[in-house]
N, CA, C, O and the ligand as a Tripos MOL2 file, in Angstrom:
@<TRIPOS>MOLECULE
protein
  285   283    72     0     0
PROTEIN
NO_CHARGES

@<TRIPOS>ATOM
      1 N         -55.4480  -44.9790  -92.4390 N.3       1 MET1
      2 CA        -55.4760  -45.0450  -93.9100 C.3       1 MET1
      3 C         -56.5150  -44.0600  -94.4370 C.2       1 MET1
      4 O         -57.6680  -44.0760  -94.0050 O.2       1 MET1
      5 N         -56.1170  -43.2310  -95.3430 N.am      2 THR2
      6 CA        -57.0660  -42.3410  -96.0070 C.3       2 THR2
      7 C         -56.9720  -42.5430  -97.5010 C.2       2 THR2
      8 O         -55.9160  -42.3860  -98.1130 O.2       2 THR2
      9 N         -58.1150  -42.8980  -98.0710 N.am      3 LEU3
     10 CA        -58.2150  -43.0180  -99.5210 C.3       3 LEU3
     11 C         -59.0000  -41.8260 -100.0310 C.2       3 LEU3
     12 O         -59.7590  -41.2000  -99.2910 O.2       3 LEU3
     13 N         -58.8090  -41.5220 -101.3000 N.am      4 ARG4
     14 CA        -59.4270  -40.3310 -101.8580 C.3       4 ARG4
     15 C         -59.9750  -40.6550 -103.2420 C.2       4 ARG4
     16 O         -59.2810  -41.2290 -104.0810 O.2       4 ARG4
     17 N         -61.2230  -40.2810 -103.4650 N.am      5 LEU5
     18 CA        -61.8170  -40.4230 -104.7930 C.3       5 LEU5
     19 C         -62.3350  -39.0560 -105.2220 C.2       5 LEU5
     20 O         -62.8110  -38.2700 -104.4030 O.2       5 LEU5
     21 N         -62.2330  -38.7900 -106.5150 N.am      6 GLU6
     22 CA        -62.7050  -37.5080 -107.0220 C.3       6 GLU6
     23 C         -63.7060  -37.7320 -108.1560 C.2       6 GLU6
     24 O         -63.5300  -38.6060 -109.0040 O.2       6 GLU6
     25 N         -64.7500  -36.9230 -108.1420 N.am      7 PHE7
     26 CA        -65.8150  -37.0630 -109.1320 C.3       7 PHE7
     27 C         -66.0890  -35.7240 -109.8050 C.2       7 PHE7
     28 O         -65.9810  -34.6610 -109.1940 O.2       7 PHE7
     29 N         -66.4460  -35.8130 -111.0820 N.am      8 ALA8
     30 CA        -66.9530  -34.6530 -111.8190 C.3       8 ALA8
     31 C         -68.4700  -34.7220 -111.7440 C.2       8 ALA8
     32 O         -69.0740  -35.7340 -112.0980 O.2       8 ALA8
     33 N         -69.0840  -33.6260 -111.2750 N.am      9 VAL9
     34 CA        -70.5270  -33.6050 -111.0290 C.3       9 VAL9
     35 C         -71.1800  -32.5570 -111.9210 C.2       9 VAL9
     36 O         -70.6820  -31.4380 -112.0390 O.2       9 VAL9
     37 N         -72.2870  -32.9190 -112.5420 N.am     10 SER10
     38 CA        -73.0220  -31.9280 -113.3280 C.3      10 SER10
     39 C         -74.4380  -31.7680 -112.7990 C.2      10 SER10
     40 O         -74.9950  -32.6810 -112.1890 O.2      10 SER10
     41 N         -75.0080  -30.6050 -113.0400 N.am     11 GLY11
     42 CA        -76.3800  -30.3180 -112.6490 C.3      11 GLY11
     43 C         -76.5110  -29.4100 -111.4400 C.2      11 GLY11
     44 O         -77.6250  -29.0840 -111.0300 O.2      11 GLY11
     45 N         -75.3740  -28.9910 -110.8550 N.am     12 MET12
     46 CA        -75.4510  -28.1110 -109.6760 C.3      12 MET12
     47 C         -75.7430  -26.6680 -110.0980 C.2      12 MET12
     48 O         -75.2450  -26.1910 -111.1180 O.2      12 MET12
     49 N         -76.5730  -25.9770 -109.2790 N.am     13 HIS13
     50 CA        -76.9190  -24.5920 -109.5640 C.3      13 HIS13
     51 C         -76.3770  -23.6290 -108.5140 C.2      13 HIS13
     52 O         -76.0960  -22.4700 -108.8180 O.2      13 HIS13
     53 N         -76.2280  -24.1100 -107.2720 N.am     14 CYS14
     54 CA        -75.8140  -23.2200 -106.1860 C.3      14 CYS14
     55 C         -75.1100  -24.0460 -105.0980 C.2      14 CYS14
     56 O         -75.0030  -25.2680 -105.2070 O.2      14 CYS14
     57 N         -74.6370  -23.3680 -104.0590 N.am     15 ASN15
     58 CA        -73.9090  -24.0690 -103.0040 C.3      15 ASN15
     59 C         -74.7730  -25.0920 -102.2760 C.2      15 ASN15
     60 O         -74.2550  -26.0960 -101.7870 O.2      15 ASN15
     61 N         -76.0850  -24.8520 -102.1960 N.am     16 SER16
     62 CA        -76.9660  -25.8170 -101.5360 C.3      16 SER16
     63 C         -76.9430  -27.1670 -102.2440 C.2      16 SER16
     64 O         -77.0570  -28.2150 -101.6080 O.2      16 SER16
     65 N         -76.7940  -27.1310 -103.5570 N.am     17 CYS17
     66 CA        -76.7060  -28.3830 -104.3160 C.3      17 CYS17
     67 C         -75.5090  -29.1850 -103.8090 C.2      17 CYS17
     68 O         -75.6130  -30.3940 -103.6040 O.2      17 CYS17
     69 N         -74.3910  -28.5240 -103.6090 N.am     18 GLY18
     70 CA        -73.1860  -29.1980 -103.1310 C.3      18 GLY18
     71 C         -73.3790  -29.7750 -101.7350 C.2      18 GLY18
     72 O         -72.8860  -30.8590 -101.4240 O.2      18 GLY18
     73 N         -74.1100  -29.0290 -100.8920 N.am     19 LEU19
     74 CA        -74.3570  -29.5150  -99.5320 C.3      19 LEU19
     75 C         -75.2490  -30.7600  -99.5490 C.2      19 LEU19
     76 O         -75.0510  -31.6840  -98.7610 O.2      19 LEU19
     77 N         -76.2280  -30.7760 -100.4510 N.am     20 LEU20
     78 CA        -77.0910  -31.9550 -100.5950 C.3      20 LEU20
     79 C         -76.2620  -33.1720 -100.9840 C.2      20 LEU20
     80 O         -76.4430  -34.2630 -100.4430 O.2      20 LEU20
     81 N         -75.3610  -32.9670 -101.9210 N.am     21 ILE21
     82 CA        -74.4940  -34.0530 -102.3860 C.3      21 ILE21
     83 C         -73.6180  -34.5520 -101.2400 C.2      21 ILE21
     84 O         -73.5180  -35.7560 -101.0050 O.2      21 ILE21
     85 N         -72.9860  -33.6200 -100.5310 N.am     22 ASP22
     86 CA        -72.0880  -34.0160  -99.4450 C.3      22 ASP22
     87 C         -72.8520  -34.7530  -98.3380 C.2      22 ASP22
     88 O         -72.3520  -35.7350  -97.7900 O.2      22 ASP22
     89 N         -74.0560  -34.2840  -98.0100 N.am     23 ASP23
     90 CA        -74.8610  -34.9680  -96.9880 C.3      23 ASP23
     91 C         -75.1560  -36.3990  -97.3930 C.2      23 ASP23
     92 O         -75.0540  -37.3230  -96.5860 O.2      23 ASP23
     93 N         -75.5240  -36.5710  -98.6550 N.am     24 GLU24
     94 CA        -75.8820  -37.9140  -99.1460 C.3      24 GLU24
     95 C         -74.6600  -38.8330  -99.1100 C.2      24 GLU24
     96 O         -74.7620  -39.9800  -98.6750 O.2      24 GLU24
     97 N         -73.5290  -38.3480  -99.5540 N.am     25 ILE25
     98 CA        -72.3150  -39.1720  -99.5960 C.3      25 ILE25
     99 C         -71.8430  -39.5070  -98.1850 C.2      25 ILE25
    100 O         -71.3690  -40.6140  -97.9320 O.2      25 ILE25
    101 N         -71.9730  -38.5570  -97.2760 N.am     26 GLU26
    102 CA        -71.4760  -38.7810  -95.9120 C.3      26 GLU26
    103 C         -72.3220  -39.7970  -95.1420 C.2      26 GLU26
    104 O         -71.9340  -40.2250  -94.0550 O.2      26 GLU26
    105 N         -73.4760  -40.1840  -95.6980 N.am     27 GLU27
    106 CA        -74.2780  -41.2650  -95.1050 C.3      27 GLU27
    107 C         -73.6290  -42.6340  -95.3260 C.2      27 GLU27
    108 O         -73.9190  -43.5860  -94.6020 O.2      27 GLU27
    109 N         -72.7670  -42.7260  -96.3110 N.am     28 LEU28
    110 CA        -72.2030  -44.0200  -96.6980 C.3      28 LEU28
    111 C         -71.1310  -44.4850  -95.7080 C.2      28 LEU28
    112 O         -70.2920  -43.7020  -95.2640 O.2      28 LEU28
    113 N         -71.1820  -45.7720  -95.3760 N.am     29 ALA29
    114 CA        -70.1520  -46.3570  -94.5170 C.3      29 ALA29
    115 C         -68.8040  -46.2770  -95.2160 C.2      29 ALA29
    116 O         -68.6890  -46.5510  -96.4110 O.2      29 ALA29
    117 N         -67.7930  -45.9010  -94.4570 N.am     30 GLY30
    118 CA        -66.4490  -45.8150  -95.0130 C.3      30 GLY30
    119 C         -66.0550  -44.4120  -95.4200 C.2      30 GLY30
    120 O         -64.8770  -44.1290  -95.6350 O.2      30 GLY30
    121 N         -67.0590  -43.5130  -95.5290 N.am     31 VAL31
    122 CA        -66.7750  -42.1340  -95.9300 C.3      31 VAL31
    123 C         -66.4740  -41.2920  -94.6930 C.2      31 VAL31
    124 O         -67.2660  -41.2680  -93.7510 O.2      31 VAL31
    125 N         -65.3470  -40.6100  -94.6910 N.am     32 THR32
    126 CA        -65.0120  -39.7360  -93.5720 C.3      32 THR32
    127 C         -65.3200  -38.2710  -93.8990 C.2      32 THR32
    128 O         -65.5870  -37.4790  -92.9940 O.2      32 THR32
    129 N         -65.2860  -37.9070  -95.1800 N.am     33 ALA33
    130 CA        -65.5900  -36.5320  -95.5630 C.3      33 ALA33
    131 C         -65.9260  -36.4450  -97.0430 C.2      33 ALA33
    132 O         -65.4010  -37.1970  -97.8650 O.2      33 ALA33
    133 N         -66.8120  -35.5100  -97.3620 N.am     34 SER34
    134 CA        -67.1270  -35.2230  -98.7600 C.3      34 SER34
    135 C         -67.1330  -33.7210  -98.9340 C.2      34 SER34
    136 O         -67.7700  -33.0000  -98.1660 O.2      34 SER34
    137 N         -66.4190  -33.2460  -99.9510 N.am     35 THR35
    138 CA        -66.3300  -31.8070 -100.1980 C.3      35 THR35
    139 C         -66.6360  -31.5310 -101.6620 C.2      35 THR35
    140 O         -65.9080  -31.9600 -102.5570 O.2      35 THR35
    141 N         -67.7150  -30.8160 -101.8870 N.am     36 THR36
    142 CA        -68.1200  -30.4910 -103.2560 C.3      36 THR36
    143 C         -67.8710  -29.0250 -103.5320 C.2      36 THR36
    144 O         -68.2200  -28.1540 -102.7360 O.2      36 THR36
    145 N         -67.2610  -28.7690 -104.6750 N.am     37 ASP37
    146 CA        -66.9550  -27.4060 -105.1020 C.3      37 ASP37
    147 C         -67.8240  -27.0660 -106.3100 C.2      37 ASP37
    148 O         -67.6670  -27.6390 -107.3870 O.2      37 ASP37
    149 N         -68.7330  -26.1330 -106.1120 N.am     38 LEU38
    150 CA        -69.6590  -25.7330 -107.1790 C.3      38 LEU38
    151 C         -68.9060  -25.2010 -108.3950 C.2      38 LEU38
    152 O         -69.2400  -25.5220 -109.5350 O.2      38 LEU38
    153 N         -67.9050  -24.3980 -108.1410 N.am     39 ARG39
    154 CA        -67.1980  -23.7070 -109.2280 C.3      39 ARG39
    155 C         -66.4550  -24.6870 -110.1470 C.2      39 ARG39
    156 O         -66.5040  -24.5750 -111.3710 O.2      39 ARG39
    157 N         -65.7620  -25.6530 -109.5170 N.am     40 THR40
    158 CA        -65.0080  -26.6220 -110.3180 C.3      40 THR40
    159 C         -65.8590  -27.8280 -110.7030 C.2      40 THR40
    160 O         -65.4360  -28.6520 -111.5140 O.2      40 THR40
    161 N         -67.0620  -27.9350 -110.1240 N.am     41 GLU41
    162 CA        -67.9530  -29.0820 -110.3560 C.3      41 GLU41
    163 C         -67.2600  -30.3980 -110.0200 C.2      41 GLU41
    164 O         -67.3600  -31.3880 -110.7450 O.2      41 GLU41
    165 N         -66.5500  -30.3680 -108.8890 N.am     42 ARG42
    166 CA        -65.8600  -31.5730 -108.4320 C.3      42 ARG42
    167 C         -66.2780  -31.9050 -107.0060 C.2      42 ARG42
    168 O         -66.5340  -31.0210 -106.1890 O.2      42 ARG42
    169 N         -66.3400  -33.1960 -106.7340 N.am     43 THR43
    170 CA        -66.5660  -33.6790 -105.3720 C.3      43 THR43
    171 C         -65.3850  -34.5480 -104.9780 C.2      43 THR43
    172 O         -65.0450  -35.5030 -105.6770 O.2      43 THR43
    173 N         -64.7670  -34.2190 -103.8680 N.am     44 VAL44
    174 CA        -63.6540  -35.0100 -103.3520 C.3      44 VAL44
    175 C         -64.1500  -35.7670 -102.1160 C.2      44 VAL44
    176 O         -64.6660  -35.1720 -101.1690 O.2      44 VAL44
    177 N         -63.9810  -37.0900 -102.1470 N.am     45 VAL45
    178 CA        -64.4610  -37.9370 -101.0640 C.3      45 VAL45
    179 C         -63.2780  -38.6160 -100.3910 C.2      45 VAL45
    180 O         -62.4410  -39.2350 -101.0480 O.2      45 VAL45
    181 N         -63.2230  -38.4890  -99.0650 N.am     46 GLU46
    182 CA        -62.1760  -39.1720  -98.3010 C.3      46 GLU46
    183 C         -62.7820  -40.3790  -97.6110 C.2      46 GLU46
    184 O         -63.8840  -40.3220  -97.0650 O.2      46 GLU46
    185 N         -62.0290  -41.4810  -97.6510 N.am     47 LEU47
    186 CA        -62.5250  -42.7770  -97.1740 C.3      47 LEU47
    187 C         -61.5210  -43.4020  -96.2180 C.2      47 LEU47
    188 O         -60.3140  -43.2040  -96.3500 O.2      47 LEU47
    189 N         -62.0360  -44.1620  -95.2500 N.am     48 ASP48
    190 CA        -61.1150  -44.8830  -94.3680 C.3      48 ASP48
    191 C         -61.0120  -46.3550  -94.7480 C.2      48 ASP48
    192 O         -60.3190  -47.1310  -94.0900 O.2      48 ASP48
    193 N         -61.7110  -46.7280  -95.8150 N.am     49 ARG49
    194 CA        -61.5860  -48.0670  -96.4000 C.3      49 ARG49
    195 C         -62.1010  -47.9900  -97.8300 C.2      49 ARG49
    196 O         -62.7950  -47.0410  -98.1930 O.2      49 ARG49
    197 N         -61.7630  -48.9860  -98.6420 N.am     50 PRO50
    198 CA        -62.1960  -48.9090 -100.0420 C.3      50 PRO50
    199 C         -63.7180  -48.9650 -100.1750 C.2      50 PRO50
    200 O         -64.3710  -49.8290  -99.5900 O.2      50 PRO50
    201 N         -64.2650  -48.0460 -100.9400 N.am     51 VAL51
    202 CA        -65.6960  -48.0100 -101.2550 C.3      51 VAL51
    203 C         -65.7860  -47.9080 -102.7810 C.2      51 VAL51
    204 O         -65.0960  -47.0860 -103.3860 O.2      51 VAL51
    205 N         -66.6310  -48.7360 -103.4090 N.am     52 PRO52
    206 CA        -66.7300  -48.6660 -104.8720 C.3      52 PRO52
    207 C         -67.1900  -47.2850 -105.3350 C.2      52 PRO52
    208 O         -68.1340  -46.7180 -104.7840 O.2      52 PRO52
    209 N         -66.5180  -46.7560 -106.3440 N.am     53 ALA53
    210 CA        -66.8880  -45.4460 -106.8940 C.3      53 ALA53
    211 C         -68.3510  -45.4420 -107.3150 C.2      53 ALA53
    212 O         -69.0370  -44.4260 -107.2070 O.2      53 ALA53
    213 N         -68.8210  -46.5870 -107.7950 N.am     54 GLU54
    214 CA        -70.2120  -46.7010 -108.2580 C.3      54 GLU54
    215 C         -71.2140  -46.3730 -107.1440 C.2      54 GLU54
    216 O         -72.2720  -45.7910 -107.3820 O.2      54 GLU54
    217 N         -70.8430  -46.7630 -105.9300 N.am     55 GLN55
    218 CA        -71.7240  -46.5230 -104.7830 C.3      55 GLN55
    219 C         -71.8430  -45.0220 -104.4970 C.2      55 GLN55
    220 O         -72.9050  -44.5330 -104.1100 O.2      55 GLN55
    221 N         -70.7460  -44.3120 -104.6940 N.am     56 ILE56
    222 CA        -70.7580  -42.8650 -104.4690 C.3      56 ILE56
    223 C         -71.5110  -42.1630 -105.6030 C.2      56 ILE56
    224 O         -72.2370  -41.1950 -105.3740 O.2      56 ILE56
    225 N         -71.3300  -42.6570 -106.8110 N.am     57 ILE57
    226 CA        -72.0660  -42.1040 -107.9520 C.3      57 ILE57
    227 C         -73.5670  -42.2880 -107.7360 C.2      57 ILE57
    228 O         -74.3600  -41.4110 -108.0790 O.2      57 ILE57
    229 N         -73.9530  -43.4250 -107.1700 N.am     58 GLU58
    230 CA        -75.3760  -43.6730 -106.8690 C.3      58 GLU58
    231 C         -75.8950  -42.6990 -105.8190 C.2      58 GLU58
    232 O         -77.0160  -42.2010 -105.9290 O.2      58 GLU58
    233 N         -75.0830  -42.4270 -104.8020 N.am     59 ALA59
    234 CA        -75.4920  -41.4750 -103.7600 C.3      59 ALA59
    235 C         -75.6810  -40.0840 -104.3630 C.2      59 ALA59
    236 O         -76.6180  -39.3700 -104.0050 O.2      59 ALA59
    237 N         -74.7970  -39.7030 -105.2720 N.am     60 ILE60
    238 CA        -74.9150  -38.4020 -105.9460 C.3      60 ILE60
    239 C         -76.1830  -38.3800 -106.7930 C.2      60 ILE60
    240 O         -76.8720  -37.3620 -106.8560 O.2      60 ILE60
    241 N         -76.4910  -39.4990 -107.4430 N.am     61 ALA61
    242 CA        -77.7200  -39.6020 -108.2420 C.3      61 ALA61
    243 C         -78.9510  -39.4860 -107.3560 C.2      61 ALA61
    244 O         -79.9440  -38.8730 -107.7500 O.2      61 ALA61
    245 N         -78.8950  -40.0770 -106.1480 N.am     62 THR62
    246 CA        -80.0030  -39.9790 -105.2050 C.3      62 THR62
    247 C         -80.2540  -38.5250 -104.8340 C.2      62 THR62
    248 O         -81.4010  -38.1140 -104.6550 O.2      62 THR62
    249 N         -79.1830  -37.7490 -104.7200 N.am     63 ALA63
    250 CA        -79.3200  -36.3140 -104.4180 C.3      63 ALA63
    251 C         -79.8620  -35.5370 -105.6140 C.2      63 ALA63
    252 O         -80.3170  -34.4020 -105.4700 O.2      63 ALA63
    253 N         -79.8110  -36.1580 -106.8010 N.am     64 GLY64
    254 CA        -80.3980  -35.5330 -107.9830 C.3      64 GLY64
    255 C         -79.3910  -35.0240 -109.0080 C.2      64 GLY64
    256 O         -79.7250  -34.1910 -109.8510 O.2      64 GLY64
    257 N         -78.1490  -35.5290 -108.9360 N.am     65 TYR65
    258 CA        -77.1130  -35.0210 -109.8260 C.3      65 TYR65
    259 C         -76.4010  -36.1690 -110.5350 C.2      65 TYR65
    260 O         -76.4980  -37.3290 -110.1350 O.2      65 TYR65
    261 N         -75.6930  -35.8160 -111.5840 N.am     66 THR66
    262 CA        -74.9850  -36.8110 -112.3900 C.3      66 THR66
    263 C         -73.4840  -36.6940 -112.1400 C.2      66 THR66
    264 O         -72.9300  -35.5950 -112.1280 O.2      66 THR66
    265 N         -72.8310  -37.8460 -111.9390 N.am     67 ALA67
    266 CA        -71.3920  -37.8080 -111.6710 C.3      67 ALA67
    267 C         -70.6480  -38.8940 -112.4230 C.2      67 ALA67
    268 O         -71.1970  -39.9470 -112.7480 O.2      67 ALA67
    269 N         -69.3770  -38.6050 -112.6890 N.am     68 THR68
    270 CA        -68.4640  -39.5950 -113.2280 C.3      68 THR68
    271 C         -67.1620  -39.5060 -112.4310 C.2      68 THR68
    272 O         -66.8660  -38.4870 -111.8070 O.2      68 THR68
    273 N         -66.3910  -40.5950 -112.4680 N.am     69 VAL69
    274 CA        -65.1020  -40.5920 -111.7860 C.3      69 VAL69
    275 C         -64.1790  -39.6170 -112.5130 C.2      69 VAL69
    276 O         -64.0730  -39.6520 -113.7390 O.2      69 VAL69
    277 N         -63.5130  -38.7490 -111.7520 N.am     70 ALA70
    278 CA        -62.5670  -37.7900 -112.3320 C.3      70 ALA70
    279 C         -61.1560  -38.2930 -112.0910 C.2      70 ALA70
    280 O         -60.8770  -38.9500 -111.0880 O.2      70 ALA70
    281 N         -60.2700  -37.9740 -113.0260 N.am     71 GLY71
    282 CA        -58.9010  -38.5000 -112.9680 C.3      71 GLY71
    283 C         -58.0570  -37.9830 -111.8750 C.2      71 GLY71
    284 O         -56.8950  -38.3730 -111.7540 O.2      71 GLY71
    285 CU        -78.5220  -25.5110 -105.6160 Cu       72 CU72
@<TRIPOS>BOND
     1     1     2 1
     2     2     3 1
     3     3     4 2
     4     3     5 am
     5     5     6 1
     6     6     7 1
     7     7     8 2
     8     7     9 am
     9     9    10 1
    10    10    11 1
    11    11    12 2
    12    11    13 am
    13    13    14 1
    14    14    15 1
    15    15    16 2
    16    15    17 am
    17    17    18 1
    18    18    19 1
    19    19    20 2
    20    19    21 am
    21    21    22 1
    22    22    23 1
    23    23    24 2
    24    23    25 am
    25    25    26 1
    26    26    27 1
    27    27    28 2
    28    27    29 am
    29    29    30 1
    30    30    31 1
    31    31    32 2
    32    31    33 am
    33    33    34 1
    34    34    35 1
    35    35    36 2
    36    35    37 am
    37    37    38 1
    38    38    39 1
    39    39    40 2
    40    39    41 am
    41    41    42 1
    42    42    43 1
    43    43    44 2
    44    43    45 am
    45    45    46 1
    46    46    47 1
    47    47    48 2
    48    47    49 am
    49    49    50 1
    50    50    51 1
    51    51    52 2
    52    51    53 am
    53    53    54 1
    54    54    55 1
    55    55    56 2
    56    55    57 am
    57    57    58 1
    58    58    59 1
    59    59    60 2
    60    59    61 am
    61    61    62 1
    62    62    63 1
    63    63    64 2
    64    63    65 am
    65    65    66 1
    66    66    67 1
    67    67    68 2
    68    67    69 am
    69    69    70 1
    70    70    71 1
    71    71    72 2
    72    71    73 am
    73    73    74 1
    74    74    75 1
    75    75    76 2
    76    75    77 am
    77    77    78 1
    78    78    79 1
    79    79    80 2
    80    79    81 am
    81    81    82 1
    82    82    83 1
    83    83    84 2
    84    83    85 am
    85    85    86 1
    86    86    87 1
    87    87    88 2
    88    87    89 am
    89    89    90 1
    90    90    91 1
    91    91    92 2
    92    91    93 am
    93    93    94 1
    94    94    95 1
    95    95    96 2
    96    95    97 am
    97    97    98 1
    98    98    99 1
    99    99   100 2
   100    99   101 am
   101   101   102 1
   102   102   103 1
   103   103   104 2
   104   103   105 am
   105   105   106 1
   106   106   107 1
   107   107   108 2
   108   107   109 am
   109   109   110 1
   110   110   111 1
   111   111   112 2
   112   111   113 am
   113   113   114 1
   114   114   115 1
   115   115   116 2
   116   115   117 am
   117   117   118 1
   118   118   119 1
   119   119   120 2
   120   119   121 am
   121   121   122 1
   122   122   123 1
   123   123   124 2
   124   123   125 am
   125   125   126 1
   126   126   127 1
   127   127   128 2
   128   127   129 am
   129   129   130 1
   130   130   131 1
   131   131   132 2
   132   131   133 am
   133   133   134 1
   134   134   135 1
   135   135   136 2
   136   135   137 am
   137   137   138 1
   138   138   139 1
   139   139   140 2
   140   139   141 am
   141   141   142 1
   142   142   143 1
   143   143   144 2
   144   143   145 am
   145   145   146 1
   146   146   147 1
   147   147   148 2
   148   147   149 am
   149   149   150 1
   150   150   151 1
   151   151   152 2
   152   151   153 am
   153   153   154 1
   154   154   155 1
   155   155   156 2
   156   155   157 am
   157   157   158 1
   158   158   159 1
   159   159   160 2
   160   159   161 am
   161   161   162 1
   162   162   163 1
   163   163   164 2
   164   163   165 am
   165   165   166 1
   166   166   167 1
   167   167   168 2
   168   167   169 am
   169   169   170 1
   170   170   171 1
   171   171   172 2
   172   171   173 am
   173   173   174 1
   174   174   175 1
   175   175   176 2
   176   175   177 am
   177   177   178 1
   178   178   179 1
   179   179   180 2
   180   179   181 am
   181   181   182 1
   182   182   183 1
   183   183   184 2
   184   183   185 am
   185   185   186 1
   186   186   187 1
   187   187   188 2
   188   187   189 am
   189   189   190 1
   190   190   191 1
   191   191   192 2
   192   191   193 am
   193   193   194 1
   194   194   195 1
   195   195   196 2
   196   195   197 am
   197   197   198 1
   198   198   199 1
   199   199   200 2
   200   199   201 am
   201   201   202 1
   202   202   203 1
   203   203   204 2
   204   203   205 am
   205   205   206 1
   206   206   207 1
   207   207   208 2
   208   207   209 am
   209   209   210 1
   210   210   211 1
   211   211   212 2
   212   211   213 am
   213   213   214 1
   214   214   215 1
   215   215   216 2
   216   215   217 am
   217   217   218 1
   218   218   219 1
   219   219   220 2
   220   219   221 am
   221   221   222 1
   222   222   223 1
   223   223   224 2
   224   223   225 am
   225   225   226 1
   226   226   227 1
   227   227   228 2
   228   227   229 am
   229   229   230 1
   230   230   231 1
   231   231   232 2
   232   231   233 am
   233   233   234 1
   234   234   235 1
   235   235   236 2
   236   235   237 am
   237   237   238 1
   238   238   239 1
   239   239   240 2
   240   239   241 am
   241   241   242 1
   242   242   243 1
   243   243   244 2
   244   243   245 am
   245   245   246 1
   246   246   247 1
   247   247   248 2
   248   247   249 am
   249   249   250 1
   250   250   251 1
   251   251   252 2
   252   251   253 am
   253   253   254 1
   254   254   255 1
   255   255   256 2
   256   255   257 am
   257   257   258 1
   258   258   259 1
   259   259   260 2
   260   259   261 am
   261   261   262 1
   262   262   263 1
   263   263   264 2
   264   263   265 am
   265   265   266 1
   266   266   267 1
   267   267   268 2
   268   267   269 am
   269   269   270 1
   270   270   271 1
   271   271   272 2
   272   271   273 am
   273   273   274 1
   274   274   275 1
   275   275   276 2
   276   275   277 am
   277   277   278 1
   278   278   279 1
   279   279   280 2
   280   279   281 am
   281   281   282 1
   282   282   283 1
   283   283   284 2
@<TRIPOS>SUBSTRUCTURE
     1 MET1         2 RESIDUE 1 A MET
     2 THR2         6 RESIDUE 1 A THR
     3 LEU3        10 RESIDUE 1 A LEU
     4 ARG4        14 RESIDUE 1 A ARG
     5 LEU5        18 RESIDUE 1 A LEU
     6 GLU6        22 RESIDUE 1 A GLU
     7 PHE7        26 RESIDUE 1 A PHE
     8 ALA8        30 RESIDUE 1 A ALA
     9 VAL9        34 RESIDUE 1 A VAL
    10 SER10       38 RESIDUE 1 A SER
    11 GLY11       42 RESIDUE 1 A GLY
    12 MET12       46 RESIDUE 1 A MET
    13 HIS13       50 RESIDUE 1 A HIS
    14 CYS14       54 RESIDUE 1 A CYS
    15 ASN15       58 RESIDUE 1 A ASN
    16 SER16       62 RESIDUE 1 A SER
    17 CYS17       66 RESIDUE 1 A CYS
    18 GLY18       70 RESIDUE 1 A GLY
    19 LEU19       74 RESIDUE 1 A LEU
    20 LEU20       78 RESIDUE 1 A LEU
    21 ILE21       82 RESIDUE 1 A ILE
    22 ASP22       86 RESIDUE 1 A ASP
    23 ASP23       90 RESIDUE 1 A ASP
    24 GLU24       94 RESIDUE 1 A GLU
    25 ILE25       98 RESIDUE 1 A ILE
    26 GLU26      102 RESIDUE 1 A GLU
    27 GLU27      106 RESIDUE 1 A GLU
    28 LEU28      110 RESIDUE 1 A LEU
    29 ALA29      114 RESIDUE 1 A ALA
    30 GLY30      118 RESIDUE 1 A GLY
    31 VAL31      122 RESIDUE 1 A VAL
    32 THR32      126 RESIDUE 1 A THR
    33 ALA33      130 RESIDUE 1 A ALA
    34 SER34      134 RESIDUE 1 A SER
    35 THR35      138 RESIDUE 1 A THR
    36 THR36      142 RESIDUE 1 A THR
    37 ASP37      146 RESIDUE 1 A ASP
    38 LEU38      150 RESIDUE 1 A LEU
    39 ARG39      154 RESIDUE 1 A ARG
    40 THR40      158 RESIDUE 1 A THR
    41 GLU41      162 RESIDUE 1 A GLU
    42 ARG42      166 RESIDUE 1 A ARG
    43 THR43      170 RESIDUE 1 A THR
    44 VAL44      174 RESIDUE 1 A VAL
    45 VAL45      178 RESIDUE 1 A VAL
    46 GLU46      182 RESIDUE 1 A GLU
    47 LEU47      186 RESIDUE 1 A LEU
    48 ASP48      190 RESIDUE 1 A ASP
    49 ARG49      194 RESIDUE 1 A ARG
    50 PRO50      198 RESIDUE 1 A PRO
    51 VAL51      202 RESIDUE 1 A VAL
    52 PRO52      206 RESIDUE 1 A PRO
    53 ALA53      210 RESIDUE 1 A ALA
    54 GLU54      214 RESIDUE 1 A GLU
    55 GLN55      218 RESIDUE 1 A GLN
    56 ILE56      222 RESIDUE 1 A ILE
    57 ILE57      226 RESIDUE 1 A ILE
    58 GLU58      230 RESIDUE 1 A GLU
    59 ALA59      234 RESIDUE 1 A ALA
    60 ILE60      238 RESIDUE 1 A ILE
    61 ALA61      242 RESIDUE 1 A ALA
    62 THR62      246 RESIDUE 1 A THR
    63 ALA63      250 RESIDUE 1 A ALA
    64 GLY64      254 RESIDUE 1 A GLY
    65 TYR65      258 RESIDUE 1 A TYR
    66 THR66      262 RESIDUE 1 A THR
    67 ALA67      266 RESIDUE 1 A ALA
    68 THR68      270 RESIDUE 1 A THR
    69 VAL69      274 RESIDUE 1 A VAL
    70 ALA70      278 RESIDUE 1 A ALA
    71 GLY71      282 RESIDUE 1 A GLY
    72 CU72       285 GROUP 0 **** ****
């Protein structure tokens, strides 16, 4: 089973910002991959079980950025 959540992220300046975000999200149980695109300001998270979007938004906040669920 692969679930997918997408977030709109603000506050990124360079590719390192995206790597910080992905590292933080990939620490979370249930996350199999996180891919952040600086240009589109989107983070796509793949999960092997349901994880609350709020938990991922918190991880992004821990990295120092602001996120909302994207459609
Ligand atoms: Cu940066």
